C-alpha positions in Angstrom: 13.4 12.1 -2.2 14.1 13.8 -5.5 10.4 13.7 -6.4 9.6 15.3 -3.0 12.2 18.1 -3.6 10.9 18.6 -7.1 7.4 19.0 -5.8 8.6 21.4 -3.1 10.4 23.5 -5.7 7.3 23.6 -7.9 5.1 24.7 -5.1 7.6 27.3 -4.0 7.9 28.6 -7.5 4.1 28.8 -8.0 3.7 30.6 -4.6 6.4 33.2 -5.5 4.9 33.6 -9.0 1.5 34.3 -7.5 2.9 36.9 -5.1 4.8 38.6 -8.0 1.7 38.7 -10.2 -0.5 40.1 -7.5 2.2 42.5 -6.4 2.6 43.9 -10.0 -1.2 44.2 -10.3 -1.3 46.2 -7.1 1.6 48.4 -8.2 0.0 49.0 -11.6 -3.3 49.9 -9.9 -1.6 52.3 -7.5 0.3 53.9 -10.3 -2.9 54.3 -12.3 -4.8 55.7 -9.4 -2.0 58.2 -8.6 -1.7 59.3 -12.2 -5.5 59.9 -12.6 -5.6 61.9 -9.3 -2.5 63.9 -10.2 -3.8 64.8 -13.7 -7.1 65.9 -12.1 -5.2 68.1 -9.7 -3.1 69.5 -12.6 -6.3 70.2 -14.5 -7.8 72.0 -11.5 -4.7 74.2 -11.1 -4.7 75.1 -14.8 -8.4 76.1 -14.7 -7.9 78.2 -11.6 -4.9 79.8 -13.1 -6.7 80.7 -16.3 -9.6 82.2 -14.4 -7.2 84.8 -13.1 -6.1 85.9 -16.6 -7.5 89.1 -18.1 -8.3 87.5 -21.5 -9.0 83.9 -20.8 -8.6 82.4 -24.3 -5.3 84.0 -25.2 -4.0 83.7 -21.6 -4.9 80.0 -21.7 -2.9 79.3 -24.9 0.1 81.1 -23.5 -0.1 79.3 -20.2 -0.4 75.8 -21.7 2.5 76.4 -24.1 4.8 77.7 -21.4 3.8 74.9 -19.0 4.4 72.3 -21.7 7.9 73.5 -22.4 8.9 73.7 -18.7 7.3 70.4 -17.6 8.7 68.5 -20.6 12.2 69.7 -19.8 12.0 68.6 -16.2 9.7 65.5 -16.3 10.0 64.3 -19.9 7.2 63.2 -22.2 3.5 63.4 -21.4 3.1 67.1 -21.0 2.4 68.3 -24.5 -0.1 71.2 -25.0 -2.7 68.6 -26.1 -2.2 66.5 -23.0 -2.4 69.5 -20.7 -5.6 70.6 -22.5 -7.0 67.1 -21.8 -6.1 67.4 -18.1 -8.0 70.7 -18.0 -11.0 69.1 -19.8 -10.7 66.2 -17.3 -11.2 68.5 -14.4 -14.0 70.5 -16.1 -15.9 67.2 -17.0 -15.5 65.8 -13.5 -15.2 68.8 -11.1 -16.3 66.5 -8.2 -13.4 64.2 -7.6 -15.6 61.8 -5.7 -17.3 60.7 -8.9 -14.0 59.3 -10.3 -13.4 55.5 -10.3 -10.1 54.0 -9.4 -10.9 51.1 -11.7 -10.6 53.3 -14.8 -7.3 54.4 -16.4 -6.3 57.7 -17.8 -7.0 56.4 -21.3 -10.6 55.7 -20.2 -11.0 59.2 -19.0 -9.5 60.6 -22.2 -12.5 59.0 -24.0 -15.1 60.1 -21.4 -14.2 63.8 -21.5 -15.3 63.9 -25.2 -18.9 63.2 -24.1 -20.8 66.5 -23.8 -24.0 65.2 -22.1 -23.2 65.0 -18.3 -25.8 62.3 -17.6 -24.4 60.2 -20.5 -20.8 60.8 -19.3 -21.5 59.7 -15.8 -23.5 56.7 -17.0 -20.6 55.5 -19.3 -18.2 56.0 -16.3 -20.3 53.8 -14.0 -20.9 51.1 -16.7 -17.2 51.0 -17.7 -16.1 50.6 -14.1 -18.9 48.1 -13.1 -18.6 46.0 -16.3 -14.8 46.1 -16.4 -14.8 47.6 -20.0 -11.5 47.9 -21.7 -10.7 51.2 -23.4 -11.6 49.7 -26.7 -14.9 48.4 -25.4 -15.8 51.8 -24.0 -14.9 53.4 -27.3 -17.2 51.0 -29.2 -20.1 51.5 -26.8 -19.8 55.3 -27.1 -19.5 55.0 -30.9 -22.6 52.9 -31.2 -24.6 55.3 -28.9 -25.2 52.7 -26.3 -26.6 55.2 -23.8 -28.8 56.9 -26.4 -30.2 53.5 -27.6 -31.0 52.6 -24.0 -32.6 56.0 -23.5 -34.8 55.5 -26.6 -36.3 52.4 -25.3 -37.6 54.2 -22.2 -40.5 56.2 -23.6 -41.6 59.0 -21.3 -38.3 59.3 -19.6 -36.1 62.3 -20.3 -32.9 61.0 -18.7 -31.4 57.8 -17.3 -31.6 58.9 -13.7 -33.5 55.7 -12.9 -30.7 53.7 -14.3 -28.1 55.7 -12.4 -30.0 55.2 -9.2 -30.2 51.5 -9.8 -26.4 51.4 -10.3 -26.0 53.0 -6.9 -28.6 50.8 -5.2 -27.5 47.3 -6.2 -29.4 45.9 -3.2 -32.6 46.4 -5.2 -31.8 44.9 -8.6 -35.4 43.7 -9.3 -36.9 47.1 -8.9 -35.7 48.1 -12.4 -37.7 47.8 -15.6 -36.8 45.1 -18.1 -36.6 47.9 -20.7 -33.6 49.2 -18.9 -31.7 46.2 -20.1 -32.9 46.0 -23.7 -32.5 48.4 -26.6 -33.5 49.1 -30.2 -31.6 48.8 -32.5 -28.8 46.3 -31.7 -25.6 47.0 -33.6 -24.0 43.8 -34.9 -21.2 45.3 -37.1 -18.6 43.2 -35.3 -19.9 40.1 -37.2 -18.6 41.5 -40.5 -21.6 39.9 -42.4 -23.4 41.5 -45.4 -26.7 43.3 -44.7 -28.6 40.9 -47.1 -28.5 37.3 -48.3 -27.6 35.9 -44.9 -29.4 32.8 -43.5 -30.6 32.6 -39.9 -28.2 29.7 -39.2 -25.3 31.8 -40.5 -26.3 34.7 -38.3 -26.7 32.4 -35.3 -23.3 30.8 -35.9 -21.7 34.3 -36.3 -23.1 35.4 -33.0 -21.8 32.2 -31.3 -18.4 32.8 -32.8 -18.4 36.4 -31.5 -20.1 35.6 -28.2 -18.0 37.9 -26.1 -18.7 40.9 -28.3 -22.4 40.0 -28.5 -22.6 39.8 -24.7 -21.1 43.3 -24.6 -23.8 44.5 -27.0 -26.6 42.8 -25.0 -25.6 44.7 -21.9 -24.8 44.1 -18.3 -25.5 40.9 -16.4 -26.1 38.5 -19.3 -24.6 35.0 -19.5 -24.9 32.6 -22.3 -26.9 29.4 -21.6 -27.5 27.4 -24.8 -27.9 27.5 -28.5 -30.9 25.8 -30.1 -32.3 24.7 -26.7 -34.9 22.0 -27.1 -38.3 22.1 -25.4 -40.2 18.8 -25.6 -44.0 18.7 -25.6 -46.6 16.1 -26.3 -46.8 17.4 -29.9 -43.1 17.4 -30.6 -39.9 19.3 -30.0 -39.3 23.0 -30.3 -35.9 24.7 -30.5 -35.1 28.2 -29.3 -32.3 30.0 -31.2 -30.4 31.5 -28.3 -31.0 31.4 -24.5 -29.3 33.8 -22.0 -29.7 34.4 -18.3 -29.5 37.9 -16.7 -28.1 37.8 -13.1 -29.5 41.3 -12.3 -33.0 40.6 -13.4 -32.7 37.0 -12.3 -34.5 35.6 -15.4 -34.0 33.9 -18.7 -33.8 35.7 -22.0 -35.0 33.9 -25.1 -33.8 35.3 -28.5 -35.4 34.4 -31.8 -33.5 35.5 -34.9 -35.5 36.6 -37.9 -34.1 37.6 -41.3 -37.2 39.7 -42.2 -39.5 42.4 -41.0 -41.4 41.6 -37.8 -44.7 39.7 -38.4 -47.6 38.6 -36.2 -46.4 35.0 -36.7 -43.1 35.9 -35.1 -44.8 37.4 -32.1 -47.1 34.4 -31.7 -44.2 32.0 -31.9 -42.2 33.9 -29.3 -45.2 34.1 -27.1 -45.6 30.3 -27.3 -41.8 29.8 -26.5 -42.1 32.0 -23.4 -45.2 30.2 -22.2 -43.5 26.8 -22.7 -40.3 28.0 -21.0 -42.3 29.2 -18.0 -43.9 25.8 -17.6 -41.0 23.5 -18.4 -37.7 25.4 -17.7 -38.1 28.3 -15.3 -37.1 27.5 -11.7 -39.2 28.6 -8.8 -36.6 31.3 -7.7 -36.4 32.8 -11.2 -38.3 35.9 -12.4 -40.6 35.6 -15.4 -38.9 34.8 -18.7 -38.3 37.5 -21.3 -38.7 36.9 -25.0 -36.8 39.1 -27.5 -37.3 38.9 -31.3 -34.4 40.2 -33.3 -35.5 41.2 -36.8 -34.2 43.2 -39.7 -37.0 45.8 -39.4 -39.5 46.5 -36.7 -43.2 46.7 -37.5 -45.1 49.3 -35.5 -48.5 48.0 -36.7 -47.7 44.6 -35.4 -46.3 46.1 -32.2 -49.5 48.1 -31.7 -52.1 45.4 -32.5 -50.4 42.3 -30.9 -49.5 41.1 -27.5 -46.3 43.1 -27.8 -48.3 46.2 -27.0 -49.2 45.3 -23.4 -46.8 42.5 -22.6 -44.1 43.2 -20.0 -42.1 40.1 -21.1 -42.2 40.2 -25.0 -40.1 42.6 -27.0 -39.0 43.1 -30.6 -35.8 45.0 -31.7 -34.2 45.7 -35.0 -30.6 44.7 -35.6 -28.2 46.4 -37.9 -25.2 44.6 -39.6 -23.4 47.9 -40.4 -22.6 50.8 -38.2 -24.5 53.8 -39.5 -23.2 57.3 -39.1 -23.8 58.9 -35.7 -26.2 61.4 -37.2 -28.2 58.6 -39.0 -28.4 56.7 -35.8 -29.5 59.7 -33.8 -32.3 60.4 -36.3 -33.5 56.8 -36.2 -33.5 56.7 -32.4 -35.5 59.9 -32.2 -38.0 58.5 -34.6 -38.3 55.3 -32.5 -38.6 57.4 -29.4 -41.4 59.5 -30.8 -43.3 56.4 -31.8 -43.0 54.9 -28.4 -44.1 58.1 -26.7 -47.1 58.3 -29.0 -48.0 54.7 -28.3 -47.7 55.2 -24.5 -49.9 58.3 -24.7 -52.6 56.4 -26.6 -52.5 53.7 -24.0 -52.9 56.3 -21.2 -55.8 57.9 -23.0 -57.5 54.6 -23.4 
């Protein structure tokens, strides 16, 4: 009898606990949504009020300072001149309220309004909402120029409208290009490893130890499958460094880690791995396997005169152990972009 009552009490407690946890989540979500919508409306009113002033700049400063004093006296903290300025920028960055996501907090939007490029801003918003990025994750992706690196891999495209369209049409996930999910370079600063004198096994172990951050860097839809996955053949066993699966592309991704500049041997090895995987591992309902070589430096001669040039399933990308300055990264991405554009033009001419 006592055991029965004890079990009833435990079940009752667990049921109540579940209700309270879910209730608090709903309350927090409601509060967040209301806060974001209210701040957007405040931003709109401020902009409309400023537009009626004779000298907008001076008028704006005076209005914000006056509003800050009055609102703080009546409603407490949260209405400093800086915050009011952010609310104004919030409305200016997202004038169409329908583009806002209820899944993102005011802290997310505070980061997003700093992005000048409208296409990039909307892309980061969609990705943050769909991939459930924390504010810290969003900040890192912005800081490592996630959007720009993805853009640089799509030679011949001047924006990411195709990616935005794909995000809105999830019923056609296989219609996107594999390149939309890969980038160059990959930033592995979160490993805290030196740029030199690191063995492949150490790099591999560091990636496994920081798997959650590596998945974030890889992009959307990736799940870890296995490390050093064995493929047995008549001539012996072969081991693939890292294997992932992408649920959007519905295919396996094989990653081979190299501590040197890309070589023809690296390409040949990955080509062999992909062919073996296709025969021995890929299921009938999977799409063709992708092979990605991560190396310390790309080799455009190898890329041009090897199967990398015309293969839709073999790729090579550089990885960086340290986060370069934003300007250095932009210069490198532009250089890579021009090389890709030049290569594609030559292919078209031929």
